[in-house]
C-alpha positions in Angstrom: 21.3 -4.5 -22.2 20.7 -3.2 -18.6 20.9 -5.3 -15.8 17.5 -5.5 -13.3 18.0 -3.7 -10.0 18.8 -6.2 -7.3 16.1 -6.6 -4.8 16.3 -6.9 -1.1 16.5 -10.5 -0.1 16.7 -10.7 3.6 14.3 -9.7 6.5 16.0 -6.9 7.8 16.7 -5.1 4.3 12.8 -5.4 3.4 11.9 -3.8 6.4 14.9 -0.8 6.3 13.7 -0.3 2.6 9.5 -0.1 4.0 10.8 1.9 6.6 12.8 4.1 4.9 10.3 4.6 1.5 6.9 4.3 3.5 8.4 6.2 6.7 10.0 8.8 4.5 6.5 9.9 3.2 5.0 10.1 7.0 7.9 12.9 7.5 7.8 14.2 3.8 4.3 15.0 3.9 4.5 17.7 6.6 7.1 20.0 4.3 5.0 19.4 1.5 1.6 20.2 3.4 3.3 23.5 4.7 4.4 24.5 0.9 1.2 23.7 -0.3 -1.0 25.2 2.8 -2.6 21.8 3.4 -1.7 20.1 6.8 -1.7 16.2 6.5 -3.7 15.3 9.3 -5.7 18.3 9.3 -9.0 16.2 9.2 -7.6 13.1 11.3 -9.4 12.3 14.4 -10.0 9.2 16.3 -13.9 8.2 15.9 -14.9 4.6 16.4 -17.6 5.0 13.4 -15.4 5.9 11.0 -12.9 3.4 11.9 -16.2 0.6 11.3 -16.3 2.8 8.2 -12.8 1.7 7.2 -13.5 -1.9 8.0 -16.7 -2.2 5.9 -15.2 -0.2 3.1 -12.5 -3.2 2.9 -14.8 -5.9 2.6 -15.4 -5.6 -1.1 -12.0 -5.4 -1.8 -11.0 -8.5 -0.5 -12.6 -10.4 -3.4 -11.7 -8.6 -5.9 -8.0 -8.6 -4.9 -8.4 -12.4 -5.1 -10.0 -12.5 -8.3 -6.9 -10.3 -9.9 -4.6 -12.7 -8.1 -6.2 -16.0 -9.3 -7.7 -14.8 -13.1 -5.3 -15.0 -15.8 -6.3 -12.6 -17.6 -4.0 -11.0 -20.6 -3.9 -7.3 -19.2 -3.3 -8.6 -15.4 -0.9 -11.1 -16.4 2.2 -8.7 -15.7 0.9 -7.8 -12.2 0.5 -11.0 -11.3 4.2 -12.1 -12.4 5.4 -9.3 -10.4 3.4 -10.4 -7.4 4.7 -14.0 -7.9 8.0 -13.6 -8.9 8.6 -10.5 -7.3 6.6 -9.5 -4.0 6.2 -13.2 -3.0 9.7 -14.0 -2.7 11.0 -10.6 -1.5 8.1 -10.5 1.6 8.1 -14.1 2.6 11.3 -13.7 5.0 9.1 -11.3 6.9 7.3 -12.4 10.1 3.9 -11.5 10.5 4.1 -8.7 12.9 6.6 -7.0 9.8 4.1 -7.4 7.1 1.3 -5.9 9.5 3.9 -3.3 10.5 4.9 -2.2 6.9 1.1 -2.5 5.6 0.0 0.4 8.5 3.3 2.7 7.4 2.1 2.7 3.9 -1.6 3.2 5.4 -0.8 6.2 7.3 2.5 7.5 4.7 0.3 7.3 1.7 -2.8 8.8 2.7 -1.2 11.4 4.7 0.9 12.5 1.3 -2.3 11.9 -1.5 -5.5 12.0 0.6 -4.3 14.3 3.7 -2.1 16.9 1.4 -2.8 16.5 -2.0 -6.3 15.6 -2.1 -7.1 18.6 0.8 -4.9 21.1 -1.0 -6.7 20.8 -4.5 -10.2 20.5 -3.0 -9.9 24.3 -1.4 -9.6 25.7 -4.9 -11.3 23.0 -7.6 -14.3 20.8 -7.4 -14.2 17.7 -5.3 -14.6 15.6 -7.8 -11.5 17.0 -9.6 -9.4 16.9 -6.2 -10.2 13.2 -6.2 -9.0 12.5 -9.6 -5.9 14.3 -9.8 -4.8 13.0 -6.3 -6.1 9.4 -7.8 -3.8 9.7 -10.6 -0.7 10.7 -8.9 -1.7 7.6 -6.8 -1.5 5.7 -9.6 1.8 7.3 -11.0 3.4 6.5 -7.5 2.4 2.8 -8.6 2.8 2.5 -11.7 5.1 -0.6 -12.1 3.0 -1.7 -14.9 -0.1 -0.3 -17.0 -2.6 -2.3 -15.2 -1.1 -1.3 -11.9 -1.1 2.3 -12.4 -5.1 1.8 -13.8 -5.9 -0.3 -10.5 -4.1 1.8 -8.2 -5.9 5.1 -9.4 -9.3 3.4 -9.4 -8.1 2.2 -5.9 -7.1 6.0 -5.0 -10.5 7.1 -6.3 -12.2 4.8 -4.0 -10.0 6.1 -0.7 -10.5 9.7 -1.9 -14.5 9.4 -2.3 -14.3 7.7 1.2 -12.2 10.2 2.7 -14.4 13.3 1.8 -17.8 11.4 2.4 -16.7 10.9 6.0 -14.6 14.1 6.2 -11.7 12.0 8.4 -8.5 10.7 6.8 -8.9 7.4 9.5 -11.2 5.9 7.4 -9.1 5.5 4.1 -6.1 4.8 6.4 -8.0 2.0 7.6 -8.9 0.9 4.1 -5.1 1.0 2.9 -3.6 -0.6 5.8 -5.8 -3.8 6.2 -5.9 -4.3 2.4 -2.2 -4.0 2.3 -2.0 -6.4 5.2 -4.3 -9.0 3.6 -2.9 -9.0 0.0 0.6 -9.6 1.8 -0.4 -12.4 4.0 -2.4 -14.0 1.2 0.4 -13.9 -1.0 3.1 -14.8 1.3 1.5 -17.3 3.6 -1.5 -18.5 1.4 -1.0 -18.3 -2.3 1.1 -21.2 -3.9 0.0 -21.7 -7.4 1.7 -24.4 -9.4 4.3 -22.0 -11.7 5.5 -20.1 -8.1 9.0 -20.2 -7.7 10.8 -21.9 -4.5 11.1 -20.3 -1.5 13.1 -21.4 1.7 10.7 -22.5 4.4 9.5 -19.9 6.9 10.8 -21.0 10.4 10.8 -19.7 14.1 14.0 -18.8 13.8 13.0 -15.6 11.0 11.3 -14.1 14.3 14.8 -13.4 15.7 16.9 -10.2 14.3 19.9 -11.6 12.4 23.5 -10.2 14.4 26.5 -10.7 12.6 28.7 -13.6 13.3 31.8 -13.3 15.7 
């Protein structure tokens, strides 16, 4: 029987992995965009109104996230177990700054790839609904740890893709993605503690310090 891959255990391992994966999406969006003729930041600009729309568009997602975490529904149970037994122990050693930084990097990198490049490329030659759907399905495949995760990520992709099209500014879906991830990670690692949760080592101020090898 195949052994499960070992997950990162220390704070620095988690941070480095996140930087490599999400940072790789930021860098990878440029050559992909060049090949497809769709610059990842072609429709990105700082505009306070679109930043505000991103904040407002995040609000309805918060109660939905809480429902998914707390309701013991059969279809969602594998996703809950991943959050409880994998994501929570893995991310708990991270500081608040780490969690916010990882969320920001994910929001920027994934939106540059899926909305900025893929949706932008498809929208040039296909109806906008098909561009949003296709880019959302590819977004779902990236998050296909379980069938429920694939479905939810695809629906989230449609939501973000529509927001991108409606505002015409990549900043709005980036803001939603960042805020949602940050709220979810902080809740899972700092607030959520159901009876069936595995034991975690206590988070202490020393976790704020970068680990150095002993002499």
